[in-house]
Backbone as CSV, one residue per row, in Angstrom:
resi,resn,N_x,N_y,N_z,CA_x,CA_y,CA_z,C_x,C_y,C_z
1,MET,-23.419,-1.124,-63.829,-22.400,-0.928,-65.120,-20.942,-0.803,-64.516
2,PRO,-20.153,-0.993,-65.513,-18.769,-1.131,-65.498,-18.306,0.326,-65.061
3,SER,-17.420,0.575,-64.517,-16.536,1.451,-64.297,-16.561,2.283,-66.015
4,LEU,-16.392,3.518,-65.703,-16.507,4.672,-67.139,-15.032,5.252,-67.118
5,ALA,-14.493,4.767,-66.392,-12.537,5.814,-65.800,-11.711,4.815,-66.615
6,ASN,-12.182,3.930,-67.438,-11.285,3.610,-67.901,-10.867,3.778,-69.857
7,ALA,-10.100,3.400,-70.253,-9.784,3.593,-71.753,-10.393,2.888,-72.809
8,THR,-10.858,2.095,-72.246,-11.907,1.384,-73.173,-13.219,1.726,-73.651
9,PRO,-13.344,2.207,-75.095,-14.756,2.550,-75.322,-15.754,1.653,-75.488
10,MET,-16.677,2.506,-74.702,-18.012,1.863,-74.582,-19.038,2.404,-75.490
11,LEU,-20.056,1.771,-76.190,-21.049,2.034,-76.176,-22.486,1.252,-75.961
12,ILE,-23.471,2.127,-75.185,-24.541,1.597,-74.457,-25.678,1.944,-75.080
13,GLY,-26.924,1.453,-75.384,-27.661,1.152,-75.968,-28.385,1.360,-74.839
14,VAL,-29.635,2.253,-74.556,-30.195,2.529,-73.221,-31.728,3.057,-73.628
15,GLY,-32.192,1.348,-73.320,-34.028,1.952,-73.369,-34.737,3.066,-72.181
16,VAL,-34.861,3.962,-72.615,-35.845,4.898,-71.958,-36.971,4.512,-72.116
17,GLY,-37.878,3.487,-72.086,-39.228,2.923,-71.957,-40.721,3.870,-72.894
18,PRO,-41.605,3.979,-72.803,-42.911,4.513,-73.883,-42.791,5.624,-73.715
19,GLY,-42.347,6.618,-72.776,-42.908,7.647,-72.884,-42.593,8.189,-71.492
20,ASP,-43.201,7.956,-70.158,-43.925,8.801,-69.158,-41.925,7.984,-68.954
21,PRO,-41.671,9.455,-68.180,-40.179,9.256,-67.300,-39.969,8.610,-66.245
22,GLN,-41.324,8.174,-65.543,-41.123,7.490,-64.374,-40.708,6.066,-64.689
23,LEU,-41.082,5.623,-65.837,-40.987,4.041,-66.496,-39.540,3.894,-66.529
24,VAL,-38.449,5.523,-66.492,-37.325,4.640,-66.639,-36.537,4.146,-65.742
25,THR,-35.929,3.247,-65.787,-34.653,2.776,-64.844,-33.590,3.132,-64.389
26,LEU,-33.738,3.280,-62.957,-32.315,3.830,-62.448,-31.072,3.307,-63.022
27,LYS,-30.663,2.315,-63.704,-29.688,1.873,-64.448,-29.984,3.231,-65.387
28,ALA,-30.502,2.856,-66.002,-30.826,4.143,-67.243,-30.104,5.273,-66.768
29,VAL,-30.585,5.889,-65.735,-30.264,7.237,-65.943,-29.006,7.315,-65.040
30,GLU,-28.407,6.525,-64.532,-27.019,6.139,-64.474,-26.228,6.275,-65.063
31,VAL,-26.187,5.478,-66.486,-25.667,5.687,-67.449,-25.738,6.990,-68.199
32,LEU,-26.964,7.439,-68.193,-27.105,8.370,-68.850,-26.294,10.026,-68.283
33,ARG,-26.109,9.692,-67.081,-25.576,10.830,-66.480,-23.641,10.546,-66.637
34,ALA,-23.390,9.196,-66.596,-21.804,8.533,-66.802,-21.719,9.051,-67.862
35,ALA,-22.696,9.055,-69.298,-22.131,8.982,-69.920,-21.324,10.226,-70.898
36,ASP,-20.314,10.789,-71.608,-19.029,11.825,-72.294,-20.837,12.220,-73.377
37,VAL,-21.133,11.275,-74.139,-22.090,12.202,-75.051,-22.942,10.993,-75.252
38,VAL,-24.457,11.299,-75.251,-25.676,11.169,-75.167,-26.587,11.411,-76.669
39,LEU,-26.548,10.136,-77.626,-27.343,10.012,-78.792,-28.549,10.056,-78.791
40,VAL,-29.297,11.094,-79.300,-31.000,10.666,-79.384,-30.998,10.818,-80.705
41,PRO,-32.069,9.828,-81.391,-32.779,10.231,-82.508,-33.479,11.332,-82.806
42,VAL,-33.548,11.042,-84.003,-34.381,12.742,-84.481,-35.060,12.557,-85.920
43,THR,-36.518,12.120,-86.001,-37.084,11.892,-87.183,-36.866,13.159,-88.255
44,ASP,-37.044,12.806,-89.112,-36.655,13.492,-90.539,-38.207,14.702,-90.901
45,THR,-39.139,14.624,-89.988,-40.124,15.500,-90.166,-40.357,16.749,-89.440
46,GLY,-38.915,16.759,-89.659,-39.244,18.419,-89.055,-39.521,19.093,-87.168
47,ASN,-39.169,18.075,-86.965,-39.457,18.338,-85.161,-38.421,19.031,-84.452
48,VAL,-38.595,20.195,-84.344,-37.943,21.569,-83.517,-37.510,20.628,-82.669
49,ASP,-38.705,20.680,-81.572,-38.354,19.887,-80.503,-37.883,18.756,-80.332
50,GLY,-37.322,18.188,-81.076,-36.482,17.006,-80.986,-37.583,15.294,-80.745
51,GLY,-37.096,14.278,-80.779,-38.033,13.074,-80.191,-38.182,12.881,-79.522
52,ARG,-39.125,12.096,-79.118,-39.431,11.005,-77.765,-38.584,11.025,-76.659
53,ALA,-37.483,10.270,-77.532,-36.259,10.195,-76.632,-35.756,11.041,-76.062
54,GLU,-35.163,11.795,-76.937,-34.920,13.330,-76.644,-35.393,13.888,-75.328
55,GLN,-37.039,14.084,-75.322,-37.540,14.716,-74.170,-37.580,13.514,-73.038
56,ILE,-37.568,12.557,-73.167,-37.268,11.541,-71.685,-36.179,11.701,-71.036
57,VAL,-34.965,11.467,-72.089,-33.889,12.075,-71.265,-33.464,12.978,-70.424
58,LEU,-34.089,14.412,-70.926,-34.343,15.722,-70.572,-34.884,15.246,-69.195
59,ALA,-36.011,14.883,-69.254,-36.810,14.565,-68.113,-36.346,14.261,-67.235
60,VAL,-35.610,13.124,-67.460,-35.129,12.462,-66.084,-33.639,12.475,-65.805
61,CYS,-33.075,13.601,-66.934,-31.327,13.732,-66.669,-31.218,15.363,-67.066
62,PRO,-32.044,16.134,-66.803,-31.834,17.779,-67.151,-30.235,17.485,-67.925
63,GLU,-29.338,17.070,-66.680,-27.885,17.923,-66.463,-27.208,17.226,-68.244
64,ALA,-27.946,16.279,-68.320,-27.110,15.746,-69.746,-27.176,16.582,-70.919
65,ALA,-28.309,17.475,-71.019,-28.271,18.633,-71.972,-27.117,19.322,-73.346
66,GLY,-26.127,19.121,-72.081,-25.000,19.714,-72.733,-24.403,18.654,-73.413
67,ARG,-24.630,17.046,-73.103,-24.023,16.676,-73.650,-24.807,15.432,-74.725
68,LEU,-25.827,16.471,-75.241,-26.694,15.379,-76.276,-26.284,15.813,-77.721
69,GLN,-26.678,15.028,-78.323,-25.955,14.943,-79.880,-27.462,14.237,-80.642
70,ARG,-28.248,14.962,-80.753,-29.182,14.466,-82.456,-28.572,13.799,-83.235
71,VAL,-29.047,12.242,-83.838,-28.233,11.965,-84.794,-29.832,11.261,-85.476
72,PRO,-29.915,11.092,-86.942,-31.399,11.667,-88.093,-31.848,9.989,-87.618
73,PHE,-33.511,10.006,-88.331,-33.385,8.792,-87.850,-34.992,8.177,-89.217
74,SER,-34.790,8.099,-90.398,-35.501,8.246,-91.579,-36.814,7.860,-90.897
75,MET,-37.952,8.399,-91.634,-39.148,7.705,-91.738,-39.990,7.961,-92.867
76,ALA,-39.128,7.969,-94.117,-39.761,7.556,-95.560,-39.499,6.565,-96.099
77,GLN,-39.203,5.504,-95.432,-39.694,4.272,-95.360,-40.107,3.435,-94.193
78,ARG,-41.123,2.944,-94.274,-41.852,1.826,-93.154,-41.753,0.664,-92.974
79,SER,-41.096,-0.103,-94.036,-40.676,-1.256,-93.567,-39.446,-1.812,-94.766
80,GLY,-39.381,-2.967,-94.479,-37.774,-2.895,-94.985,-36.479,-2.094,-94.436
81,VAL,-35.532,-2.370,-95.717,-34.476,-1.717,-95.286,-34.114,-1.085,-96.645
82,GLY,-34.160,0.492,-96.922,-33.775,1.142,-97.897,-32.544,2.110,-97.841
83,THR,-32.477,3.107,-98.705,-31.625,3.959,-98.831,-31.391,5.138,-97.608
84,LYS,-32.718,5.519,-97.695,-32.596,6.504,-96.290,-32.406,6.085,-94.868
85,ARG,-33.150,4.541,-94.822,-32.674,4.070,-93.788,-31.325,4.008,-93.332
86,ARG,-30.349,3.447,-94.182,-29.096,2.907,-94.762,-28.247,4.283,-93.902
87,GLU,-28.516,4.966,-94.944,-28.056,6.594,-94.185,-28.333,7.117,-93.057
88,SER,-29.250,7.125,-92.251,-29.444,7.468,-90.942,-28.457,6.866,-90.116
89,TRP,-28.617,5.252,-90.185,-27.663,4.131,-89.947,-26.420,5.104,-89.597
90,GLN,-25.915,5.145,-91.102,-24.297,5.474,-90.849,-23.755,6.766,-90.360
91,ALA,-25.595,7.516,-90.885,-25.093,9.049,-89.654,-25.066,8.521,-88.545
92,SER,-25.245,8.082,-87.373,-25.555,7.870,-86.465,-24.480,7.143,-85.943
93,ALA,-23.840,6.049,-86.765,-22.976,5.511,-86.344,-21.226,6.369,-86.549
94,ASP,-21.253,7.406,-87.448,-20.711,8.415,-87.626,-20.199,9.238,-86.271
95,ALA,-21.712,9.119,-86.173,-21.567,10.747,-85.274,-20.831,10.023,-83.456
96,ALA,-21.025,8.619,-83.632,-20.462,7.659,-82.442,-18.919,7.671,-82.300
97,THR,-18.573,7.536,-83.670,-17.546,7.216,-84.255,-16.399,8.319,-83.502
98,ALA,-17.171,9.131,-84.081,-16.553,10.612,-84.145,-16.530,10.953,-82.895
99,ALA,-17.088,10.766,-81.784,-17.141,10.928,-80.373,-15.970,10.089,-79.639
100,PHE,-15.549,9.019,-79.802,-14.823,8.394,-79.360,-13.457,8.652,-79.827
101,ALA,-13.397,9.103,-81.036,-12.135,9.923,-81.830,-11.880,11.310,-81.012
102,GLY,-12.964,11.581,-80.894,-12.324,13.242,-80.053,-12.433,12.990,-78.147
103,GLY,-12.245,11.220,-78.041,-11.937,11.531,-76.234,-13.403,10.820,-75.705
104,ALA,-13.899,11.026,-76.256,-15.207,10.226,-75.262,-14.854,8.464,-74.982
105,ALA,-15.556,7.833,-73.523,-14.727,6.862,-72.812,-16.490,6.158,-73.528
106,CYS,-17.388,7.067,-73.195,-18.484,6.021,-73.191,-19.480,6.768,-73.971
107,VAL,-20.186,6.382,-74.970,-21.466,7.045,-75.970,-22.548,6.386,-75.480
108,ALA,-23.896,6.748,-75.038,-25.187,6.250,-74.970,-25.745,6.835,-75.974
109,PHE,-26.875,5.383,-76.555,-27.479,5.803,-77.192,-28.639,5.851,-76.911
110,ALA,-29.697,6.615,-76.753,-31.194,6.740,-76.383,-32.149,6.312,-77.211
111,THR,-33.184,5.291,-76.721,-33.834,4.731,-77.605,-35.235,4.359,-76.747
112,VAL,-36.114,5.072,-77.307,-37.674,4.428,-76.918,-37.802,3.095,-76.718
113,GLY,-38.600,2.741,-75.627,-38.490,1.157,-75.368,-37.409,0.550,-74.641
114,ASP,-37.277,-0.466,-75.218,-36.181,-1.398,-75.029,-34.928,-1.417,-76.536
115,PRO,-33.790,-1.389,-76.090,-32.769,-1.365,-77.505,-32.968,-2.780,-77.832
116,SER,-33.253,-4.268,-77.721,-33.083,-4.903,-78.472,-34.821,-5.390,-79.008
117,VAL,-35.497,-4.349,-78.932,-37.160,-4.880,-79.817,-36.869,-3.635,-80.199
118,TYR,-36.987,-4.345,-81.858,-37.056,-3.527,-83.325,-36.730,-1.785,-82.895
119,SER,-35.249,-2.254,-82.405,-34.285,-0.724,-82.503,-33.565,-0.938,-83.240
120,THR,-32.628,0.346,-83.723,-31.876,0.706,-84.533,-30.448,0.648,-83.873
121,PHE,-30.695,0.288,-82.705,-29.249,0.187,-82.025,-28.022,-0.995,-82.685
122,SER,-29.140,-2.059,-82.999,-28.016,-3.212,-83.211,-27.261,-2.721,-84.424
123,TYR,-28.140,-2.139,-85.277,-27.447,-2.170,-86.408,-26.486,-0.672,-86.266
124,LEU,-26.272,0.078,-85.692,-25.499,1.163,-85.462,-24.352,0.623,-84.139
125,ALA,-24.806,-0.521,-83.585,-23.311,-0.703,-82.780,-22.821,-1.868,-83.794
126,ALA,-23.389,-2.332,-84.839,-22.539,-3.376,-85.751,-21.513,-2.267,-86.150
127,GLU,-22.211,-1.097,-86.570,-21.612,0.382,-88.139,-20.241,0.871,-86.882
128,VAL,-20.091,0.880,-85.603,-19.746,1.640,-84.946,-18.328,0.092,-84.488
129,ARG,-18.825,-1.107,-84.320,-17.854,-1.710,-83.721,-16.855,-1.909,-84.905
130,ALA,-17.550,-1.563,-86.037,-16.122,-2.463,-87.167,-14.936,-1.106,-87.365
131,SER,-15.469,0.303,-86.316,-14.962,1.554,-86.898,-13.904,1.698,-85.241
132,VAL,-14.023,1.166,-84.632,-13.429,1.266,-83.145,-13.058,0.270,-82.176
133,PRO,-11.714,0.024,-82.743,-11.319,-1.044,-82.026,-11.050,-1.406,-80.398
134,GLY,-11.266,-2.623,-79.946,-11.459,-2.486,-78.930,-12.841,-2.414,-78.285
135,LEU,-14.510,-2.093,-78.896,-15.495,-1.313,-78.572,-15.942,-2.451,-77.575
136,VAL,-16.975,-1.759,-76.478,-17.729,-2.843,-75.559,-18.740,-2.016,-76.049
137,VAL,-19.983,-3.457,-76.748,-21.320,-3.012,-76.366,-22.516,-3.046,-75.344
138,GLU,-22.825,-2.872,-74.486,-23.773,-2.999,-73.734,-25.315,-2.613,-74.274
139,LEU,-26.014,-2.881,-73.013,-27.710,-2.996,-73.240,-28.146,-2.550,-72.161
140,VAL,-29.105,-1.518,-72.032,-30.006,-1.186,-70.723,-31.185,-1.545,-70.957
141,PRO,-32.126,-2.616,-70.620,-33.330,-2.628,-71.082,-34.346,-1.601,-70.357
142,GLY,-35.482,-1.611,-71.600,-36.601,-0.179,-70.707,-37.564,-1.682,-71.369
143,ILE,-38.478,-0.416,-70.271,-40.068,-1.160,-70.858,-40.793,-0.254,-72.222
144,THR,-41.145,-1.619,-72.649,-41.549,-1.542,-73.920,-42.869,-1.389,-73.975
145,ALA,-43.780,-0.653,-75.303,-45.257,-0.246,-74.998,-46.038,-1.579,-75.157
146,MET,-45.742,-2.734,-75.696,-47.094,-3.924,-75.161,-46.814,-3.633,-73.535
147,GLN,-45.664,-3.603,-72.980,-46.288,-4.081,-71.224,-47.116,-2.288,-70.935
148,ALA,-46.446,-1.301,-71.309,-47.024,-0.461,-71.210,-48.404,-0.253,-71.518
149,LEU,-48.562,-0.573,-72.377,-50.381,-1.188,-73.007,-50.869,-2.025,-71.920
150,ALA,-50.368,-3.230,-71.955,-51.140,-4.049,-70.659,-51.357,-3.686,-69.418
151,ALA,-50.187,-2.893,-68.642,-50.778,-2.075,-67.588,-51.822,-1.425,-67.505
152,ALA,-51.578,0.016,-68.732,-52.434,0.553,-68.296,-53.978,0.059,-68.635
153,ALA,-54.248,-0.834,-69.812,-55.350,-1.689,-69.992,-56.141,-2.168,-69.136
154,LYS,-54.751,-3.028,-68.166,-55.292,-3.545,-67.278,-55.777,-5.355,-68.037
155,VAL,-55.198,-5.023,-68.766,-55.064,-6.786,-69.437,-53.933,-7.627,-69.644
156,PRO,-54.091,-8.545,-68.707,-52.504,-9.591,-68.372,-52.294,-9.602,-69.945
157,LEU,-50.977,-9.378,-69.863,-49.937,-9.809,-71.671,-50.210,-11.443,-71.758
158,VAL,-50.078,-12.507,-70.900,-50.205,-13.633,-70.655,-50.428,-14.609,-69.465
159,GLU,-50.972,-15.507,-69.341,-51.452,-16.471,-68.175,-50.814,-17.692,-68.555
160,GLY,-50.800,-18.325,-67.172,-50.474,-19.779,-66.922,-49.357,-20.289,-68.412
161,GLN,-49.817,-21.019,-69.207,-48.788,-21.845,-70.216,-49.690,-21.321,-71.489
162,GLU,-50.074,-19.828,-71.785,-50.689,-19.266,-72.992,-49.182,-18.617,-73.600
163,ALA,-48.811,-18.636,-74.847,-47.982,-17.711,-75.849,-48.463,-16.501,-76.265
164,LEU,-47.127,-15.801,-76.479,-47.311,-14.351,-77.075,-46.456,-14.370,-78.051
165,THR,-46.892,-13.705,-78.725,-46.256,-12.937,-80.624,-46.460,-11.802,-80.346
166,LEU,-45.159,-11.090,-80.960,-44.939,-9.444,-81.002,-45.007,-9.487,-82.419
167,VAL,-45.562,-8.609,-83.375,-45.189,-8.367,-84.789,-45.676,-7.317,-85.001
168,PRO,-44.621,-6.886,-85.711,-45.217,-5.868,-86.693,-45.768,-5.762,-87.976
169,VAL,-47.105,-4.970,-87.904,-48.234,-5.103,-88.916,-47.344,-4.550,-90.394
170,THR,-46.166,-3.790,-90.343,-45.253,-3.590,-91.722,-44.364,-5.105,-92.132
171,ALA,-44.393,-5.998,-91.382,-44.460,-7.697,-91.851,-45.105,-8.273,-92.933
172,GLY,-46.979,-7.655,-92.761,-47.610,-7.612,-93.963,-49.092,-8.852,-92.902
173,LEU,-49.844,-8.483,-92.959,-51.316,-8.686,-92.992,-51.287,-10.964,-92.560
174,ASP,-50.302,-11.514,-93.674,-50.358,-12.087,-93.357,-49.369,-13.047,-92.475
175,ALA,-48.447,-12.276,-91.912,-47.994,-12.749,-90.487,-48.566,-12.530,-89.870
176,VAL,-49.227,-11.699,-89.490,-50.474,-11.087,-88.214,-51.032,-12.407,-88.176
177,ALA,-51.773,-12.414,-89.237,-52.594,-13.860,-89.399,-52.237,-14.886,-88.358
178,THR,-50.795,-15.246,-89.038,-50.380,-16.890,-88.580,-50.045,-16.291,-87.093
179,ALA,-50.071,-15.235,-86.543,-49.714,-15.505,-85.515,-51.243,-15.089,-84.450
180,LEU,-51.791,-14.575,-85.551,-53.503,-15.008,-84.715,-53.633,-15.892,-84.138
181,ASP,-53.443,-17.112,-85.644,-54.142,-18.339,-85.424,-53.013,-19.216,-84.078
182,SER,-51.793,-18.990,-84.245,-50.841,-19.920,-82.965,-50.699,-19.504,-81.800
183,SER,-51.060,-18.198,-81.721,-50.381,-17.458,-80.353,-51.678,-17.231,-79.291
184,ASP,-51.677,-17.052,-78.055,-52.607,-16.902,-77.203,-52.804,-15.555,-77.113
185,THR,-51.650,-14.511,-77.069,-51.866,-13.406,-77.343,-50.799,-12.723,-78.409
186,VAL,-51.432,-11.525,-79.336,-50.993,-10.954,-79.842,-50.656,-9.503,-79.469
187,VAL,-49.680,-9.192,-80.131,-49.264,-7.550,-80.061,-48.533,-7.261,-81.404
188,ALA,-49.789,-5.784,-82.188,-49.104,-5.681,-82.949,-48.425,-4.433,-82.992
189,TYR,-47.287,-3.938,-83.834,-46.997,-2.416,-83.991,-47.206,-1.902,-85.198
190,LYS,-46.834,-0.888,-85.005,-46.831,0.465,-86.305,-48.410,-0.339,-87.423
191,GLY,-49.479,-0.016,-86.602,-50.287,-0.919,-87.222,-51.113,0.495,-88.196
192,GLY,-51.100,1.679,-87.804,-52.020,2.895,-88.334,-51.908,3.193,-89.440
193,ARG,-51.045,2.702,-90.178,-51.468,2.534,-91.863,-52.151,1.770,-92.686
194,ARG,-52.409,0.637,-92.073,-53.303,-0.293,-92.282,-54.101,-1.263,-91.389
195,LEU,-54.752,0.286,-90.670,-55.861,-0.265,-89.831,-57.035,-0.695,-89.417
196,ALA,-57.497,-0.902,-90.978,-58.883,-0.704,-91.258,-58.824,-2.282,-91.628
197,ALA,-57.902,-2.784,-92.446,-57.449,-4.275,-92.849,-57.080,-5.083,-91.716
198,LEU,-56.221,-4.311,-90.657,-55.744,-5.029,-90.010,-57.462,-5.886,-88.436
199,LEU,-57.923,-4.258,-88.217,-59.069,-4.957,-87.121,-60.404,-5.798,-87.844
200,ALA,-60.279,-5.557,-89.643,-61.114,-6.746,-89.914,-60.283,-8.411,-90.024
201,LEU,-59.050,-8.082,-90.324,-58.947,-9.741,-89.885,-58.776,-9.909,-88.495
202,ILE,-58.526,-9.292,-87.177,-59.006,-9.848,-85.877,-60.480,-9.939,-85.931
203,ARG,-60.880,-9.293,-86.570,-62.735,-9.327,-85.853,-62.675,-11.290,-86.381
204,GLU,-62.050,-11.472,-87.877,-62.088,-12.600,-88.675,-61.612,-13.728,-87.353
205,ARG,-60.707,-13.838,-87.399,-59.239,-14.826,-86.888,-59.988,-14.756,-85.202
206,ARG,-60.045,-13.597,-84.598,-60.523,-13.659,-83.435,-61.657,-13.064,-82.293
207,PRO,-63.145,-13.482,-83.307,-63.751,-12.609,-82.588,-64.469,-12.455,-81.316
208,ASP,-63.630,-13.589,-80.533,-63.831,-13.568,-79.083,-63.114,-12.844,-78.116
209,ALA,-61.818,-12.361,-78.612,-60.472,-11.854,-78.207,-61.048,-10.415,-77.438
210,VAL,-60.443,-10.318,-76.229,-59.922,-9.090,-75.716,-59.328,-8.072,-76.627
211,GLY,-59.692,-7.520,-77.159,-58.387,-6.028,-77.824,-58.537,-4.695,-77.335
212,VAL,-57.236,-4.216,-77.686,-57.548,-2.872,-77.244,-56.006,-2.174,-77.696
213,MET,-56.616,-1.044,-78.285,-54.920,0.179,-79.038,-54.811,1.275,-78.173
214,GLY,-53.505,0.972,-77.876,-52.889,2.396,-77.137,-52.114,2.940,-77.911
215,THR,-52.086,4.674,-78.195,-51.346,5.114,-78.967,-51.085,6.306,-77.105
216,ASP,-49.559,7.000,-77.686,-49.090,7.729,-76.472,-49.454,7.475,-75.139
217,VAL,-49.319,6.006,-74.838,-49.627,5.313,-73.447,-48.590,5.790,-72.893
218,GLY,-49.004,6.173,-71.421,-48.252,6.920,-70.739,-48.364,8.658,-70.418
219,LEU,-48.115,9.162,-71.962,-48.052,10.462,-72.022,-49.850,10.996,-71.520
220,PRO,-49.353,12.461,-71.187,-50.670,13.153,-70.818,-51.737,12.992,-71.919
221,GLY,-51.953,12.415,-73.305,-52.996,12.680,-73.892,-52.822,11.059,-74.250
222,GLN,-52.186,10.385,-73.739,-53.066,8.640,-73.722,-54.326,8.352,-74.516
223,ARG,-54.232,7.194,-75.237,-55.646,7.373,-75.543,-55.620,5.563,-75.620
224,LEU,-57.025,5.240,-75.123,-56.887,3.553,-75.043,-58.262,3.580,-75.800
225,GLN,-58.480,2.158,-76.567,-59.646,2.068,-76.977,-59.618,0.801,-77.409
226,ARG,-60.811,0.507,-77.291,-61.158,-1.052,-77.338,-61.796,-1.488,-79.258
227,LEU,-61.097,-2.230,-79.342,-61.083,-2.120,-81.077,-62.416,-1.926,-81.342
228,SER,-63.560,-1.683,-81.285,-64.804,-1.643,-81.394,-64.937,-0.101,-81.410
229,GLU,-64.156,0.550,-81.165,-64.382,1.834,-80.937,-63.326,2.879,-81.800
230,ILE,-62.803,2.120,-82.264,-61.255,2.725,-83.055,-61.977,3.453,-84.240
231,ASP,-61.785,4.676,-84.643,-61.811,5.223,-85.909,-60.193,4.612,-86.712
232,ALA,-60.647,4.060,-87.515,-59.395,3.233,-88.327,-58.687,4.464,-89.441
233,GLU,-59.662,5.773,-89.675,-59.052,6.303,-90.555,-57.921,7.562,-89.585
234,ALA,-58.089,7.473,-88.351,-57.458,8.663,-87.763,-56.360,8.187,-86.879
235,ALA,-55.897,6.721,-86.784,-55.175,6.162,-85.674,-53.746,6.399,-86.343
236,PRO,-52.658,7.031,-85.430,-51.414,7.253,-85.990,-50.599,6.011,-86.037
237,TYR,-49.090,6.354,-86.923,-48.672,4.985,-87.633,-48.044,3.964,-86.045
238,PHE,-47.531,4.860,-85.376,-47.221,4.038,-84.094,-48.233,3.776,-82.671
239,SER,-49.132,3.367,-83.651,-49.946,2.596,-82.542,-49.871,1.141,-82.027
240,THR,-50.088,0.907,-80.705,-50.171,-0.364,-80.141,-51.267,-1.414,-79.909
241,ILE,-51.495,-2.185,-80.752,-53.025,-3.609,-80.590,-52.226,-4.649,-79.718
242,LEU,-53.174,-4.948,-78.994,-53.049,-5.653,-77.604,-54.749,-6.455,-78.485
243,VAL,-54.096,-8.096,-78.605,-55.436,-9.320,-79.003,-54.917,-10.275,-77.773
244,ALA,-56.170,-10.309,-76.744,-55.729,-11.140,-75.794,-57.092,-12.088,-75.827
245,PRO,-56.956,-13.582,-74.975,-57.945,-14.144,-74.726,-58.736,-13.201,-74.086
246,ALA,-59.871,-14.140,-74.224,-61.352,-13.870,-73.247,-60.938,-14.661,-72.222
247,ARG,-60.593,-13.842,-70.878,-60.532,-14.850,-69.746,-61.334,-14.477,-68.810
248,PRO,-61.794,-15.307,-67.664,-62.864,-15.060,-66.617,-62.638,-14.183,-65.736
């Protein structure tokens, strides 16, 4: 990474992986150690222990505890962009801007998974860039939930000339149906709230596929279930479903 010893303000989105601290990259740890301020999202669900990103950061870089700053992430709206979500982005941007105004040279934003995959970091960066002249924005990639699930389930994401589609169920079941019809492997994020309908759709479109759902992958409470074993009423919102071709 570039030296942090200059006066150029730097905002870095740091992917800290799906949950297992051992899956955090060396570069991510380096940035977390060097950053003047580390922003960590915390949801509006009243979790006093902080969010998953904060827990991962403290596990791999406990010396960052005094530089952590929680910023809000709204769970009030599951799809689209609403007032609560925009307010969260603005509050995070304001925190980063204030940190630079207070003398910080480098502000890191730790995000579960990868900062370029369904992350709030891109919105945060756009807001801060508009307020901080000369801002340099960088990203440190992280391991995604779909990679962790494929590894834990021992199901390859893609082989040979197969195509892969990642789709959030919040985009609608029609989007999932299109993916199932057009791609060899489909990964569905955020399916807990519509799991019964999602499972029915998978059975209809891909009856011979290999399917597995993962929750808390890589954590002590990890659960891997074949789609035929799932209780559709008990799956959490942040479940990941992998549908792959039946291979020899």
